[in-house]
C-alpha positions as CSV (number, residue, x, y, z in Angstrom):
1,M,59.9,32.5,103.3
2,A,62.9,33.5,100.6
3,S,61.2,34.1,97.2
4,M,61.3,31.0,94.6
5,R,61.4,30.5,91.3
6,I,58.5,28.3,90.0
7,L,58.0,26.6,86.5
8,V,54.1,25.6,86.3
9,I,53.2,22.9,83.7
10,G,49.8,24.5,82.2
11,G,48.8,27.1,84.6
12,T,46.1,28.9,83.2
13,V,43.2,26.3,84.5
14,F,41.0,25.8,87.8
15,L,44.6,24.2,90.1
16,G,47.5,26.0,87.8
17,R,45.2,29.1,87.9
18,A,44.8,29.2,91.6
19,F,48.5,28.2,92.6
20,T,49.9,31.1,90.0
21,D,47.6,33.4,92.1
22,A,48.7,32.1,95.8
23,A,52.6,32.3,94.2
24,L,52.6,35.8,93.4
25,A,50.7,36.5,96.4
26,A,53.4,35.1,98.7
27,G,56.2,37.4,96.4
28,H,57.3,34.4,93.9
29,E,58.4,34.4,91.0
30,V,56.1,32.5,88.5
31,V,56.3,30.9,85.0
32,H,54.1,29.1,82.7
33,F,54.9,26.5,80.6
34,N,52.2,25.7,77.9
35,R,50.9,25.1,74.5
36,G,47.9,28.3,75.0
37,R,45.1,26.4,74.2
38,S,43.5,25.8,77.4
39,G,43.0,28.6,79.3
40,S,44.1,32.4,78.4
41,P,47.6,33.7,78.8
42,D,48.1,35.3,82.0
43,A,49.4,38.5,82.0
44,R,51.2,38.7,85.3
45,V,53.4,36.0,84.1
46,R,56.3,35.2,81.7
47,R,55.0,32.3,79.5
48,I,57.6,29.7,77.7
49,A,55.5,28.1,74.7
50,G,56.0,24.6,74.3
51,D,54.1,21.3,74.3
52,R,54.7,18.8,77.6
53,N,55.1,15.7,74.9
54,D,57.8,17.4,73.3
55,E,61.3,17.1,74.8
56,A,63.0,19.8,72.8
57,A,60.6,22.4,73.9
58,L,60.5,20.6,78.0
59,G,64.6,20.9,77.3
60,A,64.4,24.6,76.4
61,A,62.6,25.1,79.4
62,A,64.3,23.4,81.9
63,A,67.2,25.4,80.0
64,D,66.0,28.7,81.1
65,G,68.0,28.9,84.2
66,S,67.3,26.9,87.4
67,W,64.5,26.3,88.8
68,D,63.2,25.8,92.8
69,A,60.3,23.9,91.9
70,V,58.3,22.7,89.1
71,I,54.6,22.5,89.5
72,D,53.0,19.7,87.5
73,T,48.9,19.5,87.5
74,S,48.3,18.2,84.5
75,G,49.9,14.7,84.5
76,Y,47.6,11.5,83.4
77,L,49.8,9.6,81.4
78,P,53.5,8.1,83.2
79,Q,55.2,8.4,80.1
80,V,54.2,11.5,79.9
81,V,55.3,12.5,83.1
82,R,58.7,11.0,82.7
83,K,59.6,13.5,80.2
84,S,58.8,16.3,82.4
85,A,60.8,14.5,85.0
86,N,63.8,13.9,83.3
87,A,64.1,17.7,81.8
88,F,64.0,18.9,84.9
89,R,65.5,16.6,87.3
90,D,69.2,18.4,87.2
91,R,67.7,21.7,86.7
92,A,64.8,21.9,89.4
93,A,65.7,21.4,93.6
94,S,61.9,20.1,93.8
95,Y,59.3,18.6,91.4
96,L,55.4,18.6,93.0
97,F,53.0,16.5,91.2
98,V,49.6,16.6,91.6
99,S,47.8,13.0,92.1
100,S,44.7,12.1,93.1
101,I,42.8,9.8,96.1
102,S,41.8,7.9,93.3
103,A,45.3,6.1,93.2
104,Y,44.6,3.8,96.4
105,G,43.7,0.6,96.3
106,E,41.0,-1.3,98.2
107,D,42.9,-1.3,101.2
108,G,42.9,2.3,102.9
109,V,43.7,6.0,102.3
110,D,46.0,7.3,104.2
111,E,49.4,8.1,102.7
112,T,51.2,4.6,103.1
113,S,48.4,2.3,102.1
114,P,48.9,0.5,98.3
115,L,48.1,2.0,95.3
116,Q,46.0,0.9,91.9
117,P,48.1,-1.7,90.2
118,V,49.7,0.7,87.1
119,P,48.3,-0.5,83.7
120,D,50.8,-2.8,81.6
121,P,50.9,-1.8,79.4
122,L,50.8,1.9,79.6
123,P,47.4,3.2,77.3
124,D,48.2,6.4,74.8
125,T,45.5,7.9,76.2
126,M,43.9,8.5,80.0
127,T,40.5,7.0,80.2
128,P,38.1,7.4,83.4
129,D,38.5,3.6,84.2
130,K,42.0,4.0,84.5
131,Y,42.6,7.3,85.8
132,G,43.5,6.3,89.3
133,A,45.8,4.0,88.5
134,L,47.9,5.7,85.6
135,K,47.9,9.0,89.0
136,A,49.7,6.2,90.7
137,G,52.0,5.4,87.9
138,C,52.5,8.9,87.4
139,E,53.7,9.0,90.8
140,A,55.9,6.6,91.0
141,V,57.5,8.3,88.0
142,A,57.9,11.5,89.9
143,Q,59.8,9.6,92.9
144,E,61.9,7.6,90.7
145,V,63.7,10.2,88.8
146,F,63.4,13.3,91.8
147,G,63.6,10.9,94.4
148,D,63.6,12.5,97.8
149,R,62.9,15.9,95.9
150,A,59.7,14.6,94.9
151,I,56.3,16.2,96.5
152,V,53.3,14.1,96.0
153,V,50.2,15.6,96.7
154,R,46.9,13.8,96.7
155,P,44.1,15.7,96.3
156,G,40.2,14.6,97.0
157,L,37.4,16.5,94.5
158,I,38.8,20.2,94.2
159,V,36.3,22.9,93.7
160,G,35.6,26.3,93.7
161,P,35.4,29.1,91.1
162,H,36.6,28.3,87.5
163,D,35.9,24.4,88.3
164,P,36.0,23.0,84.8
165,T,34.1,19.9,86.1
166,D,30.9,21.4,87.7
167,R,30.9,18.5,90.4
168,F,30.8,20.8,93.1
169,T,29.5,24.1,91.1
170,W,26.1,22.0,90.4
171,W,24.9,21.7,94.0
172,P,25.1,26.0,94.9
173,H,23.8,26.3,91.3
174,R,20.8,23.9,92.0
175,V,19.8,24.9,95.1
176,A,19.6,28.6,94.2
177,L,17.0,27.7,91.6
178,G,14.9,26.6,94.7
179,G,12.2,24.5,94.8
180,R,12.3,20.7,95.6
181,V,15.5,19.0,94.9
182,A,16.4,15.5,95.0
183,A,19.3,14.8,97.4
184,P,21.3,12.2,97.7
185,G,21.4,9.2,100.8
186,R,21.1,10.2,104.4
187,P,21.5,13.5,105.5
188,V,24.3,13.0,107.9
189,R,26.4,11.2,105.0
190,T,30.1,13.5,105.8
191,V,31.5,14.8,102.2
192,Q,34.9,15.8,101.7
193,F,36.6,18.1,99.2
194,I,38.4,21.3,99.2
195,D,38.5,24.8,97.9
196,A,41.4,25.5,95.0
197,R,42.6,28.2,96.6
198,D,43.0,26.7,99.6
199,L,45.1,24.0,98.0
200,A,47.2,26.2,96.2
201,R,48.0,28.6,99.5
202,W,49.1,25.5,100.9
203,M,50.9,24.4,98.1
204,V,52.9,27.1,98.3
205,L,53.6,26.6,102.4
206,V,55.1,23.4,101.3
207,L,57.3,23.8,98.8
208,G,59.0,26.7,101.1
209,K,59.1,24.0,103.9
210,Q,61.4,21.8,101.6
211,A,58.7,19.4,102.6
212,H,59.1,16.4,100.3
213,R,56.8,13.8,101.1
214,T,53.3,12.4,100.0
215,F,50.1,14.1,101.4
216,N,46.4,13.7,101.3
217,A,44.8,16.9,100.7
218,T,41.0,17.4,101.2
219,G,38.9,18.3,103.9
220,P,37.6,20.2,105.9
221,R,39.4,19.8,109.0
222,V,36.0,19.7,110.7
223,P,33.7,16.6,108.9
224,V,30.7,18.4,106.8
225,T,27.3,16.7,105.8
226,M,25.6,16.5,102.9
227,Q,22.8,18.2,104.7
228,E,25.3,20.9,106.0
229,L,26.5,21.6,102.6
230,L,22.9,21.7,101.0
231,E,21.7,23.8,103.7
232,A,24.5,26.2,103.5
233,C,24.1,26.4,99.4
234,R,20.5,27.4,100.6
235,A,21.3,30.1,103.2
236,V,23.9,31.6,100.6
237,A,21.0,31.6,97.5
238,G,18.3,32.9,100.1
239,S,16.2,30.1,97.7
240,D,13.0,28.2,99.0
241,A,14.5,25.0,98.4
242,R,12.9,21.8,99.9
243,F,15.4,18.9,99.9
244,E,14.0,15.4,99.5
245,W,16.3,12.7,100.4
246,I,16.5,9.6,98.5
247,D,17.7,6.3,100.0
248,E,20.6,5.3,98.0
249,A,19.3,1.5,97.1
250,F,16.7,3.6,95.1
251,L,18.6,5.8,93.3
252,A,21.2,2.7,92.5
253,G,17.8,0.8,91.2
254,T,16.9,4.3,89.2
255,D,20.6,4.2,87.6
256,V,21.3,7.4,88.5
257,K,25.0,8.1,88.3
258,P,27.3,8.5,91.6
259,W,29.8,11.2,91.6
260,T,28.3,12.6,88.2
261,E,24.7,13.0,87.9
262,M,24.6,12.8,92.0
263,P,27.9,14.9,92.5
264,L,29.4,13.8,95.7
265,W,27.2,11.1,96.2
266,V,29.7,7.6,96.6
267,P,27.5,4.8,97.8
268,E,28.2,4.2,101.3
269,R,27.4,0.5,100.5
270,D,30.2,0.6,98.1
271,G,33.5,-1.1,100.2
272,E,35.8,0.2,97.2
273,T,34.7,3.7,97.2
274,A,32.9,4.8,100.5
275,D,36.6,5.1,101.7
276,L,36.9,7.8,99.9
277,M,34.8,10.5,101.5
278,D,36.6,9.6,105.0
279,V,40.2,10.9,103.9
280,P,42.7,11.2,106.8
281,I,44.8,14.7,106.7
282,V,46.2,14.3,109.4
283,R,49.9,15.2,107.4
284,A,49.0,18.1,105.6
285,V,47.3,19.7,108.4
286,A,50.4,19.6,110.6
287,T,52.5,20.9,107.3
288,G,49.8,24.1,107.5
289,L,46.6,23.3,105.5
290,T,44.1,25.5,106.4
291,F,40.7,25.9,105.1
292,R,38.1,28.7,104.6
293,A,34.6,28.9,105.6
294,L,31.9,26.3,103.6
295,H,29.8,29.7,103.3
296,D,32.4,31.2,101.3
297,T,33.9,28.6,99.2
298,V,29.8,28.1,98.4
299,A,29.0,32.0,98.0
300,D,32.6,32.4,95.7
301,T,31.2,29.5,93.5
302,L,27.8,30.6,92.9
303,D,29.0,34.0,92.1
304,W,31.3,32.6,89.5
305,S,28.8,30.1,87.9
306,L,26.5,33.4,87.7
307,T,29.0,34.9,85.4
308,R,28.6,32.0,82.8
309,S,26.5,31.5,79.9
310,S,22.9,30.8,80.8
311,L,23.3,28.1,77.9
312,H,26.5,26.6,79.7
313,A,26.2,22.4,79.4
314,W,26.4,21.2,82.3
315,K,28.8,18.7,83.2
316,A,28.2,16.8,86.0
317,G,24.5,17.3,88.0
318,L,21.0,15.8,87.6
319,P,18.7,17.5,84.1
320,S,15.6,18.6,85.0
321,P,13.4,17.0,83.6
322,R,15.4,13.3,84.8
323,E,15.4,15.1,88.4
324,V,11.9,15.7,88.1
325,E,11.3,11.9,86.7
326,L,13.4,10.7,89.9
327,L,11.1,12.8,92.7
328,R,7.4,11.5,90.8
329,S,9.5,7.7,91.0
330,W,10.7,8.2,94.8
331,D,6.8,9.6,95.4
332,A,5.5,6.5,93.7
333,R,7.5,3.8,95.5
334,P,6.0,1.3,97.8
335,R,5.3,2.5,101.4
């Protein structure tokens, strides 16, 4: 693969960080364009200081020579993505926009399925209830401006070391603590997620192949059940964790929030969200997407989480008192 010159908008946090690692390992030149607020500067790459909302700063970055690709991992508002896409339209061969499977509407989750309608008028800020619809709008802008030079990647839950959301990390952490663990729904319910390092390595491949298409990107290739995930967490930690599988109807009755308080739980009875754990990835796999062993993702995530402060404020997962109360209520249910 010929060496590429790649500009990453952001680049210091999670997926941007993993992409930088993968691109450098493949021998490409990487430059970061960011404000320098969200993460520590990467000494391995050159940084162009600027705010992606600032058209003058974007113009200066675009004028810094020609680019084989621009990587946009941090676009949440269509009007903001339009600024960066317009700035690089005549200076970059490809524009890779990282979207989300949350962009899909209610009628399927393959790459040809309809997306959510874009909010009109566009809000000034992204809110969780509009996340998917705004990602759909961002995709449309990237494709409008770059045409057949646009690449749209729709990941599922991205996991692994340096994940700022805790939506996967909480499970290895909680299982490592041992004891009785509240587990959501049916043990054989399948779950999907992708290690940021696998996603990043594949994104580099896609750029090299100039595969200008739209891709779902989640995994693993062979379906994994929630039980298999939790058992992998227990094996990695060597803990005495015991899993108490709580019926999802009971969970709903206790107001446990799917995905946040109970990470990786999407109620199977919810027709609007159940498909988000059954996303086809044939197109991405055919283009070179591969997956490391589940054990490795869990082990690396747990090792990284242990480097954080013991006072870390978890952004996902059940606080211990709430889990204790949930288990107490489950035990007291009518039989």
